C-alpha positions as CSV (number, residue, x, y, z in Angstrom):
1,X,34.9,35.1,60.6
2,X,36.5,31.7,60.1
3,X,35.0,28.7,61.7
4,X,36.0,26.4,64.0
5,X,35.5,22.7,63.1
6,X,34.9,20.0,65.7
7,X,35.2,16.5,64.7
8,X,33.6,13.8,66.6
9,X,34.5,10.6,66.8
10,X,31.9,8.8,64.1
11,X,33.5,11.0,62.1
12,X,30.9,13.9,62.4
13,X,31.5,17.9,62.4
14,X,30.3,20.9,64.1
15,X,31.0,24.0,62.6
16,X,30.8,27.4,64.5
17,X,31.3,30.3,63.3
18,X,31.0,34.0,65.7
19,X,29.2,36.5,64.0
20,X,29.2,39.9,66.7
21,X,27.1,38.5,70.2
22,X,26.2,35.2,68.4
23,X,27.1,32.1,67.3
24,X,25.8,29.7,64.5
25,X,26.4,25.9,64.3
26,X,26.2,23.8,61.6
27,X,26.1,20.0,62.6
28,X,26.7,17.8,60.0
29,X,26.7,13.6,60.5
30,X,29.5,11.7,58.7
31,X,28.1,11.6,55.2
32,X,28.2,15.0,55.6
33,X,24.3,15.2,55.6
34,X,23.1,18.5,57.5
35,X,21.7,17.5,61.1
36,X,20.9,20.4,62.5
37,X,21.6,24.3,62.1
38,X,21.5,26.2,65.8
39,X,21.8,30.0,66.1
40,X,22.7,31.0,69.9
41,X,23.8,34.1,71.9
42,X,27.4,33.7,73.4
43,X,27.6,32.7,76.9
44,X,24.9,29.6,75.8
45,X,27.5,28.8,72.3
46,X,30.3,29.1,75.7
47,X,28.7,26.3,77.6
48,X,27.4,24.2,75.2
49,X,31.4,24.1,73.6
50,X,32.5,23.4,77.0
51,X,31.0,20.6,77.3
52,X,31.5,19.2,73.9
53,X,35.0,19.9,74.4
54,X,34.6,17.4,78.1
55,X,32.9,14.9,76.1
56,X,35.1,14.4,72.5
């Protein structure tokens, strides 16, 4: 699947890719360096994205 990419105010990015019931997230800082990679289930990822949308 194609990733969804969110950009924060400071230029960091959060790339989200769904893989079945699992969601992969790749977080990069504004310079493009990887800060974190996370794998979580659908429900947890949906809750996190909802919080991000409310914050960004």
